[in-house]
VOGU-3710 file (C-alpha; in Angstrom, 3 decimals, decimal comma):
1> mtprflallp> 0,000/0,000/0,000  1,424/3,384/-1,003  1,593/6,319/1,453  -0,799/8,267/-0,720  -3,605/5,955/0,399  -3,479/7,724/3,764  -4,556/10,943/2,069  -8,033/9,653/1,226  -9,690/11,979/3,774  -8,022/15,405/3,483
11> isaalpgval> -9,646/18,244/5,375  -8,412/21,290/3,567  -9,532/24,287/1,583  -8,703/22,363/-1,608  -12,182/20,828/-1,691  -14,268/22,089/-4,632  -16,352/25,121/-3,815  -14,646/25,810/-0,496  -13,668/29,474/-0,156  -10,703/30,601/1,921
21> aqtiedrart> -13,034/32,808/3,917  -14,920/29,850/5,311  -14,634/29,097/8,991  -12,981/25,971/10,254  -16,396/24,546/11,140  -17,721/25,140/7,603  -14,657/23,531/6,064  -14,994/20,542/8,379  -18,664/20,100/7,485  -17,882/20,285/3,764
31> aaeasrskss> -15,129/17,685/4,111  -17,425/15,440/6,124  -20,151/15,601/3,460  -17,632/14,763/0,741  -16,306/11,837/2,747  -19,793/10,589/3,549  -20,716/10,512/-0,118  -17,930/7,980/-0,767  -18,084/5,903/2,421  -21,575/6,299/3,905
41> dseailenyi> -22,442/2,584/3,737  -20,896/-0,781/2,979  -21,862/-0,667/-0,695  -20,147/2,707/-1,153  -16,958/1,485/0,558  -16,981/-1,675/-1,549  -17,508/0,294/-4,786  -15,094/3,157/-4,115  -12,251/1,450/-2,274  -12,256/-2,331/-1,757
51> spglagqsia> -13,194/-3,578/-5,239  -10,898/-1,224/-7,186  -8,121/-1,702/-4,631  -8,107/-5,493/-4,962  -8,620/-5,391/-8,735  -5,736/-2,967/-9,300  -7,951/-0,116/-10,463  -7,630/3,581/-9,720  -8,768/5,061/-6,372  -9,468/8,783/-6,001
61> tvdksksftp> -9,209/10,950/-2,914  -12,335/12,373/-1,333  -12,065/15,679/-3,213  -11,238/13,765/-6,469  -8,230/16,010/-6,963  -5,816/13,077/-7,009  -5,985/9,422/-7,944  -3,586/6,522/-7,714  -3,448/2,777/-8,221  -2,714/0,931/-4,960
71> nlacqktanf> -0,840/-2,346/-4,865  -2,897/-4,351/-2,380  -2,590/-7,776/-4,017  0,343/-9,860/-5,177  -1,551/-10,781/-8,382  -4,936/-9,770/-9,683  -7,248/-10,587/-12,554  -10,610/-9,395/-13,802  -11,457/-12,949/-14,952  -10,816/-15,103/-11,912
81> leiliqpgag> -13,897/-17,280/-12,428  -16,751/-17,337/-14,964  -19,847/-19,554/-14,762  -22,298/-19,956/-17,669  -25,610/-21,761/-17,143  -28,352/-22,908/-19,494  -31,674/-24,475/-18,365  -33,306/-27,402/-20,169  -36,876/-28,304/-21,053  -37,605/-29,677/-17,574
91> gdittvriar> -36,377/-26,562/-15,827  -33,138/-28,217/-14,683  -29,832/-26,464/-15,426  -28,554/-28,882/-18,034  -25,354/-26,974/-18,823  -22,972/-25,476/-16,248  -19,694/-24,372/-17,836  -16,960/-23,130/-15,477  -13,969/-21,189/-16,796  -11,148/-20,362/-14,383
101> dkdidgqfds> -7,894/-18,443/-14,354  -5,866/-20,676/-12,004  -2,550/-18,796/-12,177  -4,203/-15,315/-12,113  -2,476/-14,066/-15,257  -5,633/-12,631/-16,872  -6,301/-15,615/-19,158  -8,652/-18,565/-18,666  -6,630/-21,761/-18,575  -9,243/-24,242/-17,307
111> vttlpvpvsg> -12,757/-24,962/-18,598  -14,967/-27,517/-16,832  -18,529/-28,674/-17,500  -20,545/-30,294/-14,747  -21,286/-33,947/-15,613  -24,819/-33,925/-14,149  -27,853/-31,661/-14,549  -28,615/-29,356/-11,633  -32,110/-29,751/-10,184  -31,412/-27,979/-6,897
121> icangviscr> -28,835/-25,516/-5,606  -27,259/-25,492/-2,128  -24,888/-23,144/-0,373  -22,078/-25,681/-0,734  -23,209/-27,976/-3,532  -25,935/-29,046/-5,939  -28,661/-31,700/-6,216  -29,199/-33,689/-9,403  -32,521/-35,513/-9,977  -34,363/-37,108/-12,864
131> pgswsdcrsf> -34,986/-34,153/-15,238  -38,164/-32,222/-14,452  -38,843/-34,127/-11,207  -37,666/-34,453/-7,611  -37,044/-38,219/-7,634  -33,900/-40,364/-7,953  -31,984/-37,400/-6,532  -28,244/-37,417/-5,793  -26,416/-34,848/-3,664  -23,050/-33,374/-4,592
141> qwdvdssgdl> -20,705/-31,053/-2,698  -18,307/-28,601/-4,318  -14,699/-29,827/-4,064  -11,301/-29,202/-5,668  -9,075/-31,919/-7,108  -5,290/-32,200/-6,768  -4,716/-30,028/-9,853  -6,879/-27,206/-8,482  -9,908/-27,782/-10,733  -13,454/-27,662/-9,414
151> klaevempal> -15,306/-30,962/-9,141  -18,391/-32,465/-7,496  -18,083/-35,039/-4,706  -21,175/-37,158/-3,968  -22,341/-36,890/-0,332  -25,427/-37,478/1,766  -27,894/-34,588/1,614  -27,485/-33,633/5,336  -23,920/-32,601/4,434  -25,373/-29,800/2,255
161> agcycvnnsc> -26,909/-26,558/3,512  -29,505/-24,067/2,260  -30,837/-26,218/-0,585  -33,751/-25,324/-2,853  -35,340/-26,749/-5,987  -35,103/-25,031/-9,405  -36,737/-27,414/-11,900  -40,356/-27,642/-13,071  -41,387/-29,975/-10,237  -41,342/-26,935/-7,949
171> ganlvmgnlp> -42,579/-24,263/-10,315  -42,319/-22,928/-13,830  -39,371/-20,882/-15,131  -37,626/-20,711/-11,733  -34,111/-20,442/-13,159  -34,689/-17,639/-15,666  -37,165/-15,849/-13,381  -34,566/-15,693/-10,602  -31,418/-15,694/-12,730  -29,234/-13,266/-10,682
181> svlkdlggga> -29,830/-15,058/-7,364  -29,436/-18,496/-8,983  -26,078/-17,484/-10,461  -24,861/-15,967/-7,190  -25,885/-19,033/-5,157  -24,307/-21,430/-7,634  -21,113/-19,382/-7,895  -20,908/-18,768/-4,150  -20,546/-22,464/-3,427  -17,847/-22,818/-6,079
191> vgalsshdpr> -15,895/-19,802/-4,798  -16,132/-21,125/-1,229  -14,550/-24,421/-2,267  -11,748/-22,622/-4,137  -11,008/-20,305/-1,190  -10,874/-23,234/1,236  -8,482/-25,076/-1,078  -6,183/-22,086/-1,596  -6,626/-19,333/1,015  -4,381/-16,965/-0,921
201> ngvadarvng> -7,138/-16,300/-3,447  -9,917/-13,825/-2,737  -12,872/-12,470/-4,678  -13,212/-8,714/-4,982  -16,423/-8,418/-7,011  -19,099/-10,399/-8,844  -20,862/-9,227/-12,009  -23,965/-10,866/-13,523  -24,258/-10,542/-17,283  -27,257/-12,494/-18,581
211> pviqyvgaqs> -26,714/-16,223/-17,922  -23,076/-15,585/-16,947  -21,571/-14,562/-13,588  -18,011/-13,235/-13,575  -15,790/-12,938/-10,499  -12,935/-10,470/-10,106  -10,194/-12,167/-8,095  -6,861/-11,424/-6,488  -4,110/-13,232/-4,662  -3,644/-11,170/-1,549
221> tacspdpalp> -2,853/-13,375/1,451  0,815/-13,444/2,509  2,060/-13,290/-1,112  3,349/-16,826/-0,710  3,880/-19,333/-3,536  2,723/-22,131/-1,226  -1,077/-22,469/-0,812  -0,575/-24,199/2,570  -0,186/-20,977/4,538  0,717/-21,331/8,223
231> qtayranpta> -1,640/-18,453/9,018  -4,671/-20,539/7,988  -3,947/-23,057/10,761  -5,380/-20,577/13,261  -8,855/-21,070/11,785  -8,903/-24,650/13,120  -7,083/-23,761/16,375  -7,605/-20,066/17,253  -5,950/-20,331/20,660  -2,622/-21,344/19,080
241> iqgdafaasr> -2,033/-17,762/17,956  -1,380/-16,684/21,552  1,469/-19,136/22,025  2,924/-18,367/18,594  2,739/-14,620/19,247  4,488/-15,100/22,583  7,235/-17,186/20,949  7,681/-14,559/18,226  7,918/-11,773/20,782  10,613/-13,650/22,738
251> snslfqslag> 12,854/-13,782/19,679  12,168/-10,202/18,534  14,867/-7,859/19,817  12,827/-4,714/19,131  9,835/-6,027/21,081  12,018/-7,076/23,991  13,724/-3,686/24,045  10,381/-1,891/24,267  9,004/-4,365/26,815  12,032/-3,938/29,047
261> spagtgraeq> 12,182/-0,148/28,766  10,767/2,179/31,469  7,976/3,081/29,060  7,131/-0,583/28,607  7,252/-1,583/32,251  6,807/1,625/34,217  7,352/-0,281/37,427  9,293/-3,208/38,831  7,478/-6,499/39,106  8,149/-9,681/41,017
271> vractierev> 6,986/-13,096/39,827  5,497/-15,286/42,558  4,661/-18,932/41,955  2,219/-20,937/44,059  -0,061/-23,956/43,931  -3,596/-24,926/44,906  -3,656/-28,672/45,450  -6,220/-31,204/46,600  -4,590/-33,272/49,316  -5,998/-36,720/50,132
281> tflplgyddi> -4,733/-38,642/53,174  -5,805/-41,957/54,713  -6,221/-43,020/58,331  -5,834/-46,840/58,601  -8,765/-48,458/60,392  -8,259/-51,717/62,312  -10,868/-53,806/64,084  -10,539/-51,883/67,333  -11,017/-48,600/65,428  -14,406/-49,822/64,217
291> vsasgsiysv> -15,821/-51,937/67,081  -15,826/-51,158/70,780  -17,046/-53,651/73,436  -17,550/-53,294/77,181  -19,439/-54,928/80,058  -19,604/-58,537/81,231  -17,178/-60,009/78,694  -15,331/-63,079/79,965  -13,015/-63,624/76,954  -12,226/-62,368/73,426
301> rdcgegcrry> -10,630/-64,354/70,596  -9,990/-63,887/66,874  -12,018/-65,857/64,353  -10,303/-64,701/61,174  -9,513/-61,395/59,465  -11,887/-58,715/60,722  -13,672/-61,207/63,023  -13,829/-61,579/66,823  -15,835/-63,657/69,254  -16,906/-62,350/72,628
311> riigdgdcsg> -17,977/-64,728/75,427  -20,419/-63,506/78,055  -20,451/-65,796/81,151  -22,429/-65,537/84,371  -22,956/-67,582/87,521  -26,499/-68,618/88,280  -28,482/-69,242/91,396  -31,901/-70,516/92,221  -33,283/-67,250/93,482  -36,551/-65,811/92,301
321> sppiftarfe> -34,699/-63,184/90,257  -32,062/-64,793/87,960  -29,167/-62,347/87,402  -28,567/-60,703/84,011  -25,024/-60,224/82,632  -24,813/-57,581/79,846  -22,170/-56,573/77,250  -22,404/-53,386/75,149  -21,207/-53,175/71,509  -20,839/-50,135/69,229
331> vsdpaklisa> -19,441/-49,577/65,687  -17,932/-46,258/64,532  -18,786/-46,837/60,838  -21,943/-48,915/60,235  -20,994/-49,266/56,554  -17,996/-51,405/57,527  -20,072/-53,828/59,638  -20,504/-57,163/57,862  -22,443/-59,179/60,444  -23,243/-59,468/64,165
341> qivemgaddw> -24,610/-62,768/65,534  -25,174/-64,788/68,679  -23,530/-68,010/67,477  -23,678/-70,213/70,601  -25,445/-70,441/73,968  -24,714/-72,919/76,801  -25,874/-73,445/80,385  -25,911/-75,655/83,437  -28,822/-75,351/84,153  -30,528/-72,466/82,176
351> vqgrvngriv> -29,485/-69,375/80,151  -31,636/-66,861/78,293  -30,207/-64,575/75,536  -31,371/-61,024/75,073  -30,596/-58,239/72,501  -31,363/-54,690/73,610  -33,504/-56,268/76,409  -35,466/-58,339/73,887  -35,587/-62,133/74,518  -34,233/-63,843/71,414
361> ssagprpwlt> -33,112/-67,379/72,363  -32,248/-69,753/75,241  -30,382/-72,929/76,240  -31,426/-75,491/78,857  -33,535/-78,576/79,328  -36,449/-76,814/77,661  -36,975/-73,381/75,920  -37,020/-70,384/78,228  -38,505/-67,432/76,309  -40,538/-65,666/78,985
371> tglpsgdcrt> -39,746/-63,079/81,594  -40,738/-65,522/84,325  -38,788/-68,472/85,720  -38,013/-71,483/83,499  -40,192/-74,596/83,778  -37,638/-76,754/85,579  -35,653/-77,265/88,764  -32,253/-75,932/89,703  -29,261/-78,082/90,504  -30,102/-80,805/88,034
381> dggaarnytp> -27,493/-83,295/86,923  -28,564/-83,490/83,328  -25,283/-82,005/82,073  -24,626/-78,845/80,088  -27,171/-77,741/77,472  -26,030/-76,157/74,172  -27,827/-74,072/71,482  -25,909/-73,512/68,200  -28,739/-71,866/66,275  -27,402/-68,394/65,303
391> ydftadlrag> -29,355/-65,225/65,882  -28,480/-62,194/63,680  -28,656/-58,746/65,225  -26,686/-56,887/62,509  -29,551/-54,429/61,913  -29,684/-53,588/65,625  -25,946/-52,838/65,738  -26,025/-50,787/62,526  -28,817/-48,664/63,985  -26,707/-47,759/67,041
401> patvsarvrg> -25,112/-49,226/70,155  -26,546/-52,663/70,996  -26,534/-54,734/74,182  -26,354/-58,534/74,397  -27,360/-60,068/77,758  -27,221/-63,523/79,391  -29,865/-64,242/82,072  -28,636/-67,246/84,061  -30,486/-69,614/86,454  -28,635/-72,442/88,181
411> ggggaplttq> -27,721/-73,850/91,590  -24,675/-74,170/93,757  -21,651/-71,945/93,488  -18,031/-71,968/92,502  -16,118/-70,971/89,407  -17,799/-70,652/86,002  -17,857/-73,746/83,820  -17,363/-76,023/86,822  -20,701/-75,561/88,604  -23,926/-73,825/87,634
421> wglvdveirv> -23,265/-71,331/84,802  -24,542/-69,811/81,575  -22,771/-68,378/78,488  -23,564/-66,445/75,299  -20,997/-66,245/72,424  -21,216/-63,176/70,156  -19,407/-63,034/66,790  -18,896/-59,673/64,997  -17,360/-59,376/61,526  -16,226/-56,060/60,005
431> spgcepserl> -14,358/-54,894/56,914  -11,222/-53,101/58,091  -9,973/-50,394/55,765  -9,115/-46,748/55,952  -10,746/-43,410/56,455  -9,997/-40,874/53,669  -9,512/-37,227/54,488  -9,624/-34,507/51,805  -8,599/-30,873/52,042  -7,681/-28,078/49,620
441> vdlcagtggd> -4,226/-26,656/50,292  -4,366/-23,118/48,884  -0,907/-21,546/48,900  -2,098/-18,768/46,573  -4,635/-17,164/48,900  -2,265/-14,485/50,183  -0,834/-13,578/46,780  -4,227/-13,684/45,047  -5,700/-11,329/47,636  -2,918/-8,776/47,185
451> tkcrldsenv> -4,239/-5,848/45,128  -0,740/-5,287/43,702  -0,648/-8,773/42,210  -2,308/-10,028/39,052  -2,576/-13,543/37,690  -0,067/-14,043/34,882  -0,252/-17,758/34,103  -2,136/-20,800/35,334  -1,863/-24,490/34,602  -4,743/-26,692/35,791
461> dgvqtfrngi> -4,001/-30,428/35,671  -1,751/-29,940/32,648  -4,094/-27,543/30,789  -2,849/-23,967/30,232  -5,799/-21,767/31,225  -3,925/-18,429/31,513  -0,909/-17,183/29,582  0,613/-13,711/29,868  -2,352/-12,498/31,891  -4,879/-13,555/29,219
471> stglrpltqt> -7,305/-16,435/29,461  -6,684/-19,098/26,825  -10,314/-20,191/26,895  -9,294/-23,766/27,756  -10,631/-25,633/30,765  -9,791/-29,182/31,954  -12,469/-31,832/31,904  -13,793/-33,263/35,160  -11,441/-36,055/36,220  -11,739/-39,190/38,336
481> rlfgtgscti> -8,613/-40,335/40,150  -7,808/-43,348/42,343  -6,001/-42,683/45,634  -4,392/-45,165/48,025  -3,084/-48,709/47,606  -4,356/-52,219/48,228  -7,584/-52,396/50,206  -7,223/-48,769/51,258  -8,321/-46,961/48,074  -10,869/-44,327/47,121
491> qltrdffrre> -12,116/-42,808/43,864  -12,610/-39,041/43,748  -14,252/-37,089/40,917  -13,407/-33,386/40,999  -13,235/-30,428/38,596  -9,522/-30,039/39,354  -6,776/-31,551/41,520  -3,816/-29,192/41,096  -3,512/-25,578/39,972  -0,082/-24,103/39,322
501> rsykcvvdtg> -0,154/-20,312/39,230  2,283/-17,464/38,785  1,471/-13,888/39,736  3,175/-10,650/38,787  3,292/-8,304/41,751  4,279/-4,635/41,706  7,086/-4,005/44,179  8,295/-0,617/42,963  6,724/2,327/41,135  9,789/2,512/38,868
511> smpepdlrrg> 11,383/5,517/37,219  8,257/6,880/35,541  6,292/9,221/37,825  2,540/8,988/38,107  0,772/11,593/35,921  -0,442/14,774/37,640  -4,197/14,858/37,061  -5,003/17,798/39,315  -5,360/20,317/36,498  -7,725/18,079/34,545
521> awiidhstet> -9,785/17,447/37,672  -10,013/21,233/38,280  -11,279/21,834/34,732  -13,925/19,108/35,005  -15,115/20,161/38,466  -15,330/23,933/37,844  -16,438/24,208/34,186  -20,036/24,607/33,011  -21,808/24,413/29,670  -21,079/28,097/28,996
531> mladrvrtad> -17,862/28,713/30,954  -14,479/26,983/30,782  -12,453/27,037/33,991  -8,718/26,401/34,171  -5,878/26,617/36,644  -2,251/27,178/35,590  1,031/27,538/37,388  2,508/31,054/37,493  6,129/32,093/37,143  6,594/32,445/40,909
541> ggmasltrpf> 5,386/28,879/41,495  1,850/29,752/42,532  -1,455/28,809/40,914  -3,789/31,133/38,990  -7,440/30,397/38,171  -8,793/31,454/34,775  -12,253/31,434/33,207  -13,547/32,252/29,739  -16,814/31,874/27,843  -17,281/28,556/26,118
551> alpdrgsvpa> -19,843/27,240/23,620  -20,023/24,071/21,538  -20,809/24,484/17,827  -24,292/23,636/16,679  -24,345/19,907/16,197  -27,436/20,042/14,015  -30,328/17,658/14,137  -30,300/14,042/13,100  -33,271/11,844/12,258  -34,549/9,489/14,917
561> ceaicktrap> -33,648/6,512/12,738  -32,664/5,494/9,238  -35,905/5,351/7,275  -36,533/1,893/5,848  -39,453/0,150/4,227  -40,609/-3,458/4,152  -41,691/-5,229/0,973  -42,511/-8,739/-0,115  -42,616/-10,686/-3,380  -44,263/-14,032/-4,152
571> kanadaapdg> -41,937/-17,006/-4,281  -42,384/-20,714/-4,863  -41,563/-22,709/-1,736  -38,738/-24,593/-3,417  -36,570/-25,146/-0,305  -35,399/-28,758/-0,184  -34,615/-31,154/2,656  -33,850/-34,893/2,865  -37,594/-35,540/3,116  -38,316/-33,702/-0,116
581> vvgarqtnpt> -39,298/-30,243/-1,330  -40,981/-28,076/1,317  -43,707/-26,848/-1,028  -44,894/-30,414/-1,621  -45,679/-30,744/2,104  -47,697/-27,505/2,303  -51,300/-26,717/1,350  -50,121/-23,659/-0,582  -46,820/-24,183/-2,426  -46,345/-20,432/-2,912
591> gfdtfyhvcr> -44,896/-18,213/-0,206  -43,313/-14,811/0,029  -39,807/-13,390/0,312  -39,548/-10,382/2,622  -37,186/-7,493/1,839  -36,065/-4,387/3,707  -34,882/-1,328/1,738  -33,274/1,913/2,821  -35,550/4,689/1,633  -34,338/7,327/-0,796
601> adnvcpagpg> -33,703/10,916/0,201  -37,230/11,857/-0,972  -38,690/9,238/1,422  -39,664/6,892/-1,425  -39,373/3,133/-1,005  -37,148/1,641/-3,783  -39,192/-1,533/-4,192  -37,807/-4,092/-6,631  -39,598/-5,809/-9,523  -42,628/-7,781/-8,367
611> etivspcgcl> -42,428/-6,434/-4,796  -45,381/-4,945/-2,961  -44,931/-2,551/-0,063  -45,911/-4,009/3,317  -44,693/-1,141/5,549  -43,956/2,322/4,119  -40,832/4,346/4,896  -40,339/5,053/8,570  -38,791/3,796/11,786  -39,739/0,134/11,583
621> ddfpeavvvm> -39,441/-2,155/14,593  -39,923/-5,818/13,745  -38,106/-7,103/16,824  -41,232/-8,819/18,294  -41,748/-10,669/15,023  -38,099/-11,734/14,981  -38,386/-13,026/18,547  -41,462/-15,089/17,641  -39,659/-16,612/14,644  -36,549/-17,450/16,680
631> qtvrlagadl> -38,625/-18,945/19,492  -40,586/-21,037/16,979  -37,362/-22,405/15,481  -35,947/-23,087/18,954  -39,009/-24,985/20,123  -39,192/-26,938/16,868  -35,554/-27,914/17,268  -36,201/-29,046/20,839  -38,627/-31,658/19,477  -36,103/-33,149/17,083
641> actatar> -34,251/-36,361/17,949  -30,830/-36,853/16,352  -29,699/-40,415/15,755  -27,103/-42,157/13,643  -29,277/-45,268/13,244  -30,643/-45,934/9,773  -34,442/-45,667/9,692
//
């Protein structure tokens, strides 16, 4: 680009009709009007600057006093691509001839004819059916072969977008009646495929001339002979540009000089690194950590891993109130309790087993399951009685502390097991393990809370979420990790386990002083709409206050909105989907296209051919209608079910 391009907007007395006696405000308004006439909307900018700039044509300054030819493209041609179409008797486009200038030297060097008739047009391809009908249809997507020529690749119809029918099965004379839009839609898909294949090529303008559309093209990206430009990789991975920019800045001596200068830093900074980590520890749990026992327990013995047997023994007598001997059991973690049972009872003469005061079993000459005395005598010589039928009280122990009691009735005296006695054996099985403990160790709390520190980089479980103070937009997925070894393990699912952060903290204001804003604050606080106040320093070091009249120039009046009008024109409902043409599923196959036009200066609506005015020129507000349409599409989409299964 030449330096003269910067002179497109001169504000000077050289504008036509501008007298030297004009005020600065008049000259500015004249320059603004001249500039607005050449760049008031996108079409004016495209016509006056972009299209001629890319095509190598002349560009004039705002006042048209000078013109020049900019060099914005490496190569340019007025005949980049040309597409000729011709419909057949059935309304299908039977001939599509594509001429292309592949090396952008101004001459066509490739001519291709599509091998199939076109019955429907899509944004990225075409549909070919049996001529004049919408049956036996095949879908094709625009593609480019290894030599750079356009071709059609057959795909499933869902791979295409924005399809509509053009042959006689959807209406009469659709191609010739809508020739400009048909050519632009057909050519747009072809140009899109070419641009994706070779990003260096761009299209500056499109011209429709009868059944032909011509594209003005240029090669403007990077001026590289290789179509595989490294810059295009950022389209697939936009976040990679941050790392590449950082790497480029590290090797650029000019950038590093500016970054390290007082103007670049302005203050001294200190880098502080810290971590936020999820710490998981385990407390081993043995049998005694889970089960506690107390009371009238005669003996305890192991019965395997995580198993113990407790024997409750009591001496009996023949009194009217047989004594009760009780043991109390409690578990710290009910989930680790496997079972709790009375596995054996024995007596000479009688014993009654109880759980939480509830009679559950007995041993003796006959059953003893009442609160009264047993139906038998004391001091019998029938020998010891045994009961090996287990009684499970696991639910009682899981619900809370449980008691197991032996009520004994016998005669005589002496040591247990030699005279009159009674016993109850209790067996408790648990699953020993460990107790996990989780806490978040935040070593960044102090630095993060310091107002002089800012987050510079962050790595979360191997994912870079911040780099150079800018979020990368990446976040780690929720992870599940296994902690511990052997039988002492636990699975935890968390959004993160370790954050590694570095902060940059200001430790010195540096060599550049803070700006003195007192004068600006004085002006803002003491000025009014008609008076400008100021305060300046005098020669003797003091301060003097000044005031003077002040008035803004007349800003003029502007319309409340840009006047637009709304029109519509009848249109055959030729939109196509995998299920067929939309119009064939509707009671009325004809619909309407809606258009919005910017009104002319005389407040006249520039309606196109066949259009009728729906809303005249004015400040139109169709936002409620747009909301209804969007909500309808959203709710319709919510009822759709996507599946990869063939149906």
